N, C-alpha and C positions, 0 to 999 in steps of 0.2 A: 389456558389459552388453546384454541383449536390448532390442530396441526398446520393447516394452511396459513393461518395468521402468523404462527411462529416462523414458518419458512419465509414468508413475505418480509417480515420485519428484519430477519437475519440477513437476507440478501439485499434489502434496501440499504441497510447500514454498510454492508460490504461494498456495494456499488458506489455509494457516496465517498467512502474512504478511498476507493480506487481512483475516482475522479480527482480528488484532492492530490493524491500522489502523482498522477500523470500530469496534472497542471503544474505541480512543483518541479517535476523532472524537465518539462518543457521550458519553464521559466529559467531554471538554472543553466540548462544547455544554451539558451539564448545569451545569457550573461557570459558564459565561458567562451563562446565563440567570438564574442566581442573583444575578449582579452587575449586571444591567441591568434597566431599567424599560421597555424596548422591547417591542413586540408579539412574542408567543411565536413566531409563524410566521416572523418575520424571521430567526430563528436556526435553526429546524428545517427550513424548506424547502430551503435550500442543502445541508443534509446529505443530503436525499433525492437531490438532483441529483448529489452527490458519490459516494454509496455505493449508489444504487439506480436505479430507473427512474421518473422523474417522472410520466410518463403513466400507468403502471401504478398508481402510488401514488394519484394523484388519482381514478382510476376506482373504486378500492376503498375509500379512506379519506377522500377529500375534503380537509379542512383539515389542514395540517401542525402538529399539536400534539405535545407531549412523548409522550403515551401512544401516539398513532397511529404516530409515527415509530419509537419503540422497538419496538412490536409488529412493524412492517413489516421493520425491519432485523435483528431478533433471531429471530423465529419464523415469518415468512411463508414457507410452502413453495412458493408460486408465485413468490417472488423468489429467483432463483438466487444472489443475493449476500447473502441473509440469513445471519446467523451460524449458525443451526441447519443450513441447507442446505450451507453451506461446510464445516462440521464433518462432515456426513454424507459429502460428497464426499472430503474429506481422509482420513477414516477408511476409506472404501472403497478408496482408492488405497493406503493403508498396509496394509490387509488383504491386498492382492495382492502386497505386498512383504515379508510377514512373515519370510521366510527370509533376507532381506538387510538388514533393519533390526535395530537393537539392541532388546532387550526393553524398555529404558527409554523409547525413542521410542514404541513401541506403547502402553505403559502410560500415559504422559503424555497422549497423544492420546485414549485410551479414557476416562480419568478426566474430562477436560474435556468430552468428548462426553456422557457420562452425567450430568454435573453440569448441563449446559444442558437435557438432556431432562427432568430431574427438577425444573426450575425453571419456575414459571408467570409470566405477565405481572404478576400481582398481587404475586408475590414480588419481582420486579425493581423495580416502581414503589414498593414500600415502602422500598427502599434501593438506588436505581439506581447511584449512584456506587460503592458497594461492589462490586456485581456486575460492572460493566464494568472496574473497576480490577483485580479478581481475574482476570477473563478475559484482560485484556491481559497481566498478569504471567505467566499460564499459557502464553500463546503465546510470550512472550519466553523462558520457561524451556524450551519445546520446542526453540527454535532453539539454545539453549545445549547442550541434550542432543545435538542433531544434531552440533554441532561437537566435542563432547567424547566421544562414544561411537561415531560412525560412521567407519569407515576412510576416509581422504581419497583415495579412488579416484574412479572415474567417477560412482558414485551420489552421493557427496558433492558433486561439482562440478556435477552436474545440479541438485541441491537448491539449491546456492548460486546458480546462475544463475537459477533460478526465483524465489528470494527477492529477488535484486537487481533483476530486471526488474519484479517486482510493486511493490517499494518505490519505485523510480523513478517508475513509473506513478502510484502513489498521491500522491506529492509533487507531480507535475505536475498531476494532477487537482485537488488541493487549491488550488494557486495559480490554476489556470484558473477554477475555480468562484468563488474570491474576487473575481476581476476581473469575472466575468460576472454573478454573482447576489447576492453577499453584501451589496453596497451598491447597490441599484437606484436610489437617489435621491442626487443630488449634495449634498443638504442635509446628509448625514452626514459628508462629507469634512472632515478636519482638525477633528473634534469629539471629545469624550470617547467617543462611541459608536465612532468610527473607531479610536481607540486600543485600546479593549477588543477589537474584532474582529481587529485585526492581532496583538494579543497572543494571541488565541485561535488564529490561524493558526499561530503559533510553537508553541503548546501542542499543537495537533493533529498537529504533526510531531515532538513531543518535543524541540523545539529551543529552548525559552525560555531555559533556563539557559546553554546553550552560546552562544546569540546574545548574551546580556547580558554574557558574558565578553569578547565582541568589540566590542560597541557599547553605549553607555550609554542611547541614546535609540532608541525603536522608531519607525521611519519605513518607509513602504511600499517605497521603493526599496531600502533596506538589507535588509529582510526578504526581498524577492524575490531580491536578489543572494545572500544567505546560503543560501537554500533551493535555488537553482539551481546556484551556482558554487563554493561552499565546498569545497575539496579534502579537508578533514579530517572534516567532520561526516558521520556514517554514514547520514543520510537525505537529504542533498543529492542532487540529480539527477546532478551530476558524480561524486560519490563512488560512487553506485550503478552508473553507466555504466562507470566504471573497473574496478570489481570484477566486473561482468558480463563485461567484456572479458577479465579475468584468468581467469575460469571457462571461457570459451570456449577460451582458449589451453590450459588444462589438459585440457579434454575432448578437443580435437583431438590433443594430444600422446599422451594415453593411448589414444585410438582409432586412433592412427597415421594421421591424415589431414593433408593439407597445410593448415596454418593459414591462410596468406595467401590461399589459393584459396576459403576459406569466405565466403559472403556475410555471415553473421552477424559474422565478424571484421571485414570491411571496413566494414560499417555502424556497428558499435560504435566502431571506430578513428576513423572520420570524426566521429562524435558527440563522442567524447572530445577530439579535437583542436580541434573547434569550441568546446567549453565551456572549454578551457584558455585559448584566445585571446580569447573573448568576455567582455564585462563588462556592467554595467548600462546603460552608455551605448549599446552596440550593441543591447541589448535594447529600449531605448526607441525607437531609430530604426526597428527592424523592427516593434515592437508586441508587447506581452506575450503576448496571446492567440495571435497568429500564430506567435511563436517557440515557445511551449509546444506548440501544435498540431503543428508540424513535428517536434518531438522525440517527441511521443506517436505519431505516425504511424511514425516510424523504429523505435521500440521494438516496436510491434506487428509490424512487418515482421521484426524480429529473431526473435520467437517463431516466425513462419512459417519463417524461414531455418533455425532450429534443428531444427524438425520435419522439414523436407525433407532436411537433411544427416545427421542422426543417428538419426531414428526411422523415417520413411517409407522411406528407403533401405535400412535394415537389415531392414525387414519384407519387402522384395521378394525 
């Protein structure tokens, strides 16, 4: 696969995964605000920190209200992580890959792009839950189409790697923001507000039902442990790292490169081994934010490693 094609399919998959995550974050926040009597900004401001740029948002919108945050994260062309901008970038990457993608992949992405382009802020505010739920399902459908219609060669594994790295990053960002911003005051700890917000964290990771199958009670340490270390839940950081490692192995095999010599392989192998042996007690000793920050830094480096090994090198 040519360098440019590998780069395009990698980022196309990451952008679609990010769209699905942002849509889910918005949907869960809408549900949570309906169930709470707390100040609106208490729920919407962390979402800006999670999915956007807090400084940019404040300079343009000021207060974090439902309408302002939805507009910023859905339509703002100056926000590179707005849904409309991510869809534009994903579609442009897909356009450059038309000859290597299945027709179903292009059609699904194009339909979602046009639907968002034809929707106004007023349309969304009239039925926000319906809009973001449909957008989330459309993104999930795209991932299913990729798995079911694209040959499982280099292109597929680059897409899989992009999705897994993005998904791991979003889960880590979700947990990090929860600890840094979601409860700025100690007064809310171990209160009904705290319970609602931790349930919202699970919902934001599509983890509520799977978590409750494992645990009857929602507690902060169990939620963090589940979203970081569970080996079976497909949005836990450990699961994503393991699958990203598998994708790198497949790419190196198909590209006829020495797997063990690849920095991305070594970095992901180290992260996987660490997450297999670590648990919530180790996490508490290190510190949640410090542990998550270390993982985030490592995953960002993996993206750089992949570019250097498979894309930049092939372009030379």
